[in-house]
C-alpha positions in Angstrom: -7.3 -0.1 -56.7 -7.1 0.3 -52.8 -6.5 -2.9 -50.9 -9.2 -3.8 -48.4 -8.1 -4.8 -44.9 -10.0 -7.6 -43.4 -12.1 -6.6 -40.4 -10.7 -9.5 -38.4 -7.2 -8.2 -38.8 -8.2 -4.7 -37.7 -9.9 -6.1 -34.6 -6.8 -8.2 -33.7 -4.5 -5.1 -34.1 -6.8 -3.1 -31.8 -6.8 -5.7 -29.2 -3.0 -6.1 -29.2 -2.6 -2.3 -28.8 -5.3 -2.0 -26.2 -3.8 -0.7 -22.9 -6.6 -2.5 -21.0 -4.8 -5.8 -21.6 -1.4 -4.5 -20.3 -0.1 -5.3 -16.8 -0.1 -2.5 -14.2 3.2 -1.0 -13.0 1.3 -0.3 -9.9 -1.8 -2.2 -8.7 -4.1 -1.6 -5.7 -6.2 -3.7 -3.3 -9.0 -2.4 -1.0 -11.7 -3.7 1.3 -14.3 -2.5 -1.2 -12.4 -3.9 -4.2 -13.5 -6.5 -6.6 -11.3 -9.2 -8.1 -13.0 -8.8 -11.5 -11.6 -5.2 -11.6 -8.3 -4.3 -13.3 -6.6 -3.5 -9.9 -6.0 0.2 -10.9 -6.4 3.0 -8.4 -10.0 3.8 -9.2 -11.0 0.1 -9.5 -9.0 -1.9 -7.0 -9.0 -5.6 -6.6 -9.9 -7.4 -3.3 -7.0 -9.8 -2.6 -3.1 -9.9 -3.1 -3.1 -12.9 -5.3 -5.2 -11.3 -8.0 -3.4 -8.0 -7.8 0.0 -9.7 -8.1 -1.2 -11.4 -11.2 -2.2 -8.0 -12.7 1.1 -6.3 -12.0 4.1 -6.2 -14.2 7.5 -7.6 -13.3 9.2 -5.2 -10.8 5.9 -3.5 -10.1 4.1 -2.7 -6.8 0.9 -3.6 -5.0 -0.4 -0.9 -2.7 -3.0 -1.4 0.1 -5.5 1.3 0.3 -7.3 0.6 3.5 -7.5 -1.9 6.4 -8.7 -5.4 5.7 -7.6 -8.9 5.2 -6.0 -9.6 1.8 -5.1 -13.3 1.9 -1.8 -14.9 1.1 -0.2 -15.6 -2.2 2.6 -17.4 -4.0 5.1 -14.9 -5.5 7.3 -16.0 -8.4 8.3 -12.7 -10.0 10.0 -9.5 -8.6 7.4 -7.3 -6.9 6.7 -5.1 -3.9 3.8 -5.3 -1.6 3.3 -2.2 0.5 0.9 -1.0 3.1 1.2 2.6 4.3 1.5 3.6 8.0 -1.9 3.5 9.8 -3.3 0.8 7.5 -3.8 -2.7 8.8 -3.0 -5.0 5.8 -3.8 -8.5 7.3 -2.3 -11.6 5.7 -4.2 -14.6 6.9 -2.6 -17.4 4.9 1.0 -18.2 4.0 3.0 -15.8 1.8 5.2 -18.1 -0.3 8.2 -16.5 -2.2 9.6 -18.8 -4.9 12.0 -16.8 -7.1 14.0 -18.5 -9.7 16.4 -15.7 -10.5 19.4 -14.9 -8.4 18.9 -11.1 -8.7 15.2 -11.1 -8.5 13.9 -9.0 -5.6 10.6 -9.2 -3.6 9.8 -6.6 -1.0 7.2 -6.9 1.7 6.6 -3.6 3.7 4.1 -2.9 6.4 2.1 -6.2 6.4 0.5 -7.9 9.4 0.5 -11.7 9.4 -2.2 -13.4 11.5 -1.9 -17.1 12.0 0.4 -17.3 9.0 3.9 -16.6 8.0 6.4 -16.2 5.2 8.0 -19.1 3.3 11.0 -18.5 1.1 11.5 -21.6 -0.9 13.4 -20.2 -4.0 16.6 -18.2 -4.5 16.9 -14.5 -5.2 16.5 -11.7 -2.7 13.8 -10.9 -0.1 13.5 -7.6 1.6 11.3 -7.5 4.7 10.4 -4.3 6.5 8.0 -3.3 9.3 6.2 -6.6 9.6 4.1 -8.1 12.4 3.7 -11.9 12.5 1.5 -13.5 15.2 0.3 -17.0 15.8 2.2 -18.8 13.0 3.7 -22.3 13.3 6.9 -20.7 11.8 7.1 -16.9 11.5 9.8 -16.8 8.8 10.9 -20.0 7.2 13.8 -19.9 4.6 14.3 -23.3 3.0 16.2 -22.5 -0.2 17.5 -25.0 -2.8 20.5 -22.9 -3.5 20.7 -20.1 -1.0 18.7 -16.9 -0.7 19.5 -13.3 0.4 17.1 -12.1 3.1 17.2 -8.7 4.7 14.8 -7.8 7.5 14.2 -4.7 9.7 11.7 -3.7 12.3 10.0 -7.2 12.5 7.9 -8.4 15.4 7.2 -12.1 15.7 4.8 -13.4 18.4 4.0 -17.0 19.5 2.9 -19.5 20.3 4.4 -21.1 17.2 7.2 -23.7 17.1 9.8 -21.4 15.5 10.1 -17.6 15.2 12.6 -18.0 12.4 13.9 -21.2 10.8 16.8 -21.0 8.4 18.2 -23.6 6.1 19.5 -24.3 2.5 20.1 -27.6 0.8 23.2 -26.1 -1.1 24.8 -22.7 -1.8 24.5 -20.3 1.2 21.7 -18.3 2.7 22.9 -14.8 3.7 20.4 -13.4 6.2 20.4 -10.1 8.2 17.9 -8.8 10.8 18.0 -5.5 12.4 15.6 -4.4 15.1 14.0 -7.9 15.5 11.7 -9.0 18.2 10.7 -12.7 18.8 8.4 -13.5 21.8 6.7 -16.6 23.1 7.8 -19.2 20.5 9.1 -22.6 21.5 12.3 -21.9 19.5 13.4 -18.3 18.8 15.8 -18.7 15.9 17.0 -22.0 14.5 20.0 -21.9 12.2 20.4 -25.1 10.3 22.3 -25.7 7.0 24.3 -23.5 4.7 23.4 -20.2 6.4 25.2 -17.0 7.4 23.1 -14.9 9.8 23.7 -11.5 11.3 21.3 -10.2 14.0 21.6 -6.7 15.5 19.5 -4.8 18.0 17.1 -7.7 18.8 14.9 -8.8 21.7 14.3 -12.6 22.1 11.9 -13.4 24.9 10.8 -16.9 25.8 8.1 -18.2 28.1 10.1 -19.7 30.9 13.3 -21.6 31.8 11.5 -24.9 31.4 12.8 -26.8 28.4 9.3 -28.3 27.8 7.8 -24.9 27.2 10.6 -23.2 25.2 13.9 -24.6 24.3 16.3 -22.0 22.9 16.6 -18.3 21.9 19.1 -19.0 19.1 20.5 -22.4 18.4 23.1 -22.9 15.7 24.1 -26.2 14.2 23.8 -27.7 10.7 22.6 -31.2 10.2 24.5 -32.0 7.0 28.3 -32.6 6.7 30.2 -29.8 5.0 27.4 -27.3 5.9 29.1 -24.9 8.2 27.0 -22.0 9.6 28.2 -18.6 10.9 26.1 -16.5 13.2 26.8 -13.1 14.6 24.6 -11.6 17.4 25.1 -8.0 18.6 23.2 -5.6 21.0 20.5 -8.1 21.9 18.5 -8.8 25.0 17.8 -12.5 25.5 15.6 -13.6 28.4 13.4 -16.3 29.8 14.7 -19.4 27.8 15.9 -22.8 28.8 19.0 -22.0 26.6 20.1 -18.7 25.3 22.7 -19.8 22.7 24.2 -23.1 21.8 24.6 -26.3 19.8 21.6 -28.6 20.5 22.7 -31.7 18.6 25.5 -34.2 19.1 25.8 -35.1 15.4 25.6 -33.5 11.9 27.9 -30.8 10.3 31.0 -29.5 12.0 33.0 -26.3 12.3 30.1 -23.8 12.7 30.8 -20.5 14.5 28.8 -18.2 16.8 30.1 -14.6 17.6 28.5 -12.8 20.5 29.0 -9.0 21.1 27.4 -6.7 23.7 24.4 -8.9 24.5 22.5 -9.3 27.7 21.4 -12.8 28.7 18.9 -12.9 31.6 16.8 -15.5 33.4 18.0 -18.5 31.3 18.9 -21.9 32.6 21.8 -22.1 30.2 23.7 -19.1 28.9 25.9 -20.0 25.9 27.4 -23.4 25.2 29.3 -24.8 22.2 30.7 -28.1 21.2 34.3 -28.9 20.4 33.3 -30.4 17.1 30.1 -28.7 16.0 30.1 -25.2 17.3 32.7 -22.7 18.4 31.5 -19.7 20.4 33.6 -16.5 20.4 32.8 -13.5 22.6 34.1 -10.0 22.4 34.2 -9.8 26.2 31.2 -7.6 26.7 28.3 -10.0 27.1 26.4 -9.9 30.4 24.8 -12.9 32.2 22.1 -12.1 34.8 20.2 -14.8 36.6 21.7 -17.5 34.5 22.4 -20.9 36.0 25.0 -22.5 33.7 27.5 -21.6 30.9 27.9 -18.0 32.1 31.5 -17.5 33.1 33.3 -18.4 29.9 32.1 -20.8 27.3 32.3 -24.5 26.6 34.7 -23.9 23.8 36.9 -20.8 23.3 36.2 -17.2 24.3 35.4 -15.4 27.4 32.2 -13.6 28.6 
């Protein structure tokens, strides 16, 4: 006699197999989207946070047209992409909190308006073709164990406190920026604890030589003992700051290093100054100082201009 299958079991099997419940390898957001949709191409969602939740690990969220898509907290590997000609506005913080050392988040083509990027986990963050305007801090890396951050073609505009702020409580941040522009912030780049930074082909422009309006283009000194930092700056234009490069504190960690190659420092009160304990500055002999009042013909520690 044939065995009868209970209708409830059949329904459960169909639900498990239903593709409608599967996460999307690629999700979409649009100005006309609805967050009750499944975020697929024909039925996009409205904001990044919902589309990220609907996307499988390692997947991608694609912007279809110009609009504001909010911020999000990202905890799994994913890519957020906006194609050329589309303004994908992010008007609240994008927080990246990866737990896996080899997890990767990619942000490509986004425009941040009054908000920035916070990296508070470990893992790898790839940033490309971003515009960040009006944030208190444009890019803030505050990792518990060190993160890897790679950025290219990034513009950061003030009037925030920091263009970029880099630190880790342990381990080592490894950060690289190519074709970076920071304008009009109080501090261009602040390098604090457990960080190795390389900056190439950058423009760091302040507001004046007055320290009350903007203090430094790139200041490099850890605050924790045993937290040495290493910074390399190459092919950059640094102008209109109170201080171009230097060690701002008289206490904290020791033995940090700053390497300067083929940079132009213009219209700054202070050029490049180190500290015998906290920061050693080494030049490759090809940096130019124009309209700089102090620390321009040789450095406070070793090296020549």
